[in-house]
C-alpha positions in Angstrom: 11.4 39.6 -26.6 14.0 42.5 -27.3 16.8 43.3 -29.0 20.3 42.1 -27.9 23.8 44.1 -27.9 24.5 42.2 -31.5 21.4 43.4 -33.2 19.6 40.0 -32.9 16.1 39.7 -31.4 16.3 37.3 -27.8 13.6 36.3 -25.6 13.0 35.0 -22.0 10.2 33.8 -20.1 8.5 35.6 -17.4 5.6 36.7 -15.8 3.7 40.0 -14.8 4.2 40.7 -11.2 0.9 40.3 -9.3 0.1 40.8 -5.4 -2.9 39.2 -3.4 -6.1 41.2 -3.9 -9.8 41.3 -3.0 -11.9 38.4 -3.4 -8.8 35.8 -3.8 -7.8 37.7 -6.9 -4.3 38.4 -7.9 -4.0 41.8 -9.1 -1.2 43.7 -10.9 -0.3 47.3 -10.5 -1.6 49.9 -13.3 0.6 50.2 -16.2 0.3 53.6 -18.4 -0.5 52.7 -22.0 -1.1 55.1 -25.1 -2.8 52.9 -27.4 -5.2 49.4 -27.7 -5.7 47.9 -31.2 -7.0 44.3 -32.4 -6.0 42.6 -35.1 -6.9 38.8 -36.6 -4.9 36.7 -38.9 -6.6 33.7 -40.3 -5.3 30.0 -39.9 -2.5 29.3 -41.8 -1.0 32.9 -41.5 2.9 33.8 -41.4 4.6 37.1 -41.7 8.3 37.2 -42.9 11.0 38.8 -41.1 10.2 42.1 -39.3 10.5 44.0 -36.2 7.8 45.3 -33.8 7.0 48.9 -34.9 6.8 50.2 -31.2 7.2 48.6 -27.8 4.1 46.8 -27.0 2.2 44.2 -25.2 0.6 41.3 -27.4 -2.2 40.0 -25.6 -3.3 36.4 -27.2 -6.8 36.0 -27.4 -6.9 32.9 -29.7 -4.8 30.7 -31.8 -1.5 29.4 -31.3 1.6 31.1 -32.9 5.3 29.9 -33.0 8.0 32.8 -33.1 11.4 32.4 -34.5 14.7 34.3 -34.2 17.4 34.7 -36.4 19.7 32.2 -34.5 17.1 29.7 -34.9 15.6 29.8 -31.3 11.6 29.6 -31.3 9.1 29.9 -28.5 5.5 29.5 -28.7 2.5 31.4 -27.3 -1.2 30.2 -26.4 -4.3 31.9 -25.9 -4.2 33.8 -22.6 -0.4 34.4 -22.6 1.1 37.8 -23.2 4.3 39.0 -25.2 6.3 41.7 -24.1 7.6 43.1 -27.7 10.6 45.3 -27.2 12.7 44.1 -30.4 12.2 47.7 -32.4 15.2 47.5 -34.1 18.2 44.8 -35.4 17.1 41.4 -37.0 13.6 40.9 -35.7 12.0 38.0 -35.7 9.4 36.1 -37.8 6.3 33.8 -36.8 3.8 31.6 -38.1 0.6 30.4 -37.0 0.0 26.7 -35.7 -3.1 24.6 -35.9 -6.7 25.6 -37.4 -7.6 28.7 -35.0 -7.2 32.4 -36.3 -4.8 34.2 -34.6 -6.9 36.9 -32.4 -4.9 39.4 -30.7 -4.5 43.0 -28.8 -1.8 45.1 -28.9 -1.6 47.7 -26.0 1.2 50.2 -26.6 2.5 51.4 -23.4 4.0 54.7 -22.5 7.9 55.5 -22.5 9.3 55.2 -19.1 6.1 52.7 -17.7 7.0 49.9 -14.9 6.1 47.1 -17.0 6.0 44.8 -14.0 7.8 42.1 -15.9 9.7 39.3 -13.6 11.9 36.9 -15.2 11.6 33.3 -14.8 13.6 32.3 -12.1 13.8 35.5 -10.5 13.3 36.4 -6.9 10.2 38.6 -6.3 
């Protein structure tokens, strides 16, 4: 999710670039980070229009959340998924928690200029 040229938040699906590793694991390159924090919102939580305070990864630990942009476009994230949040200006987004589980997440602030290893869906590796 990022801020487009028109000042509105946009999103697209993608993945973190992973390569074959030891024991058959898929392994990503290290990404330089500067901060890690955890947060939990009780079931039923919502948050009105806002921007992300800093560019960061949001690691979904529990809960299902629906994000909405000003255009009315929505997307849903499940546990185990990662949001690359870069809409730090403009109209921002809002979210609502779906279901009975709390939303537990880890915020990972990456260092400016870090190679984020993000590959857009339908892009060549």
